[in-house]
C-alpha positions, 0 to 999 in steps of 0.5 A: 500500500504506497499511500498513507493519509494522516490528520489531526484537528487544529486545536490538537496539533500536539496529538492525537494523530489519526494515522489510518483506517480499518484497511491500513497496512498492519505493519505500518500501524504497528511501526507507528504504535497505532491503536485501532479505535471505534467512535460511537455512531461510526460504522468504521474504525480508525488508527490513532497515535498519541504523538503529534503529526511531526513525530508521525511524519518523521517515523514514516519518512524513516521507512521511505514515505514522502509527503505528497501534499498537505492541506487544511480543511475546516479545523482538520490538518491532513497530509498525504504521503507516498512510498515508491514500491520500486 
């Protein structure tokens, strides 16, 4: 899986950080120390870490991911990362 999307809320830029969904690569989630969480009312799960996005971005870079783009949507900050599979 060559793409990862991480996000956090503006007011929570020191963490936690959402690092994946229920279909995310378990090896990457394990590397990040992510825990799977369920929010009441949602019919899907997400992976979260308590670390700020900067720490998560550093960890993903160490295993070959690079930021493709970053944006702010309302109160959410989101980064899209890609890893070459060659």
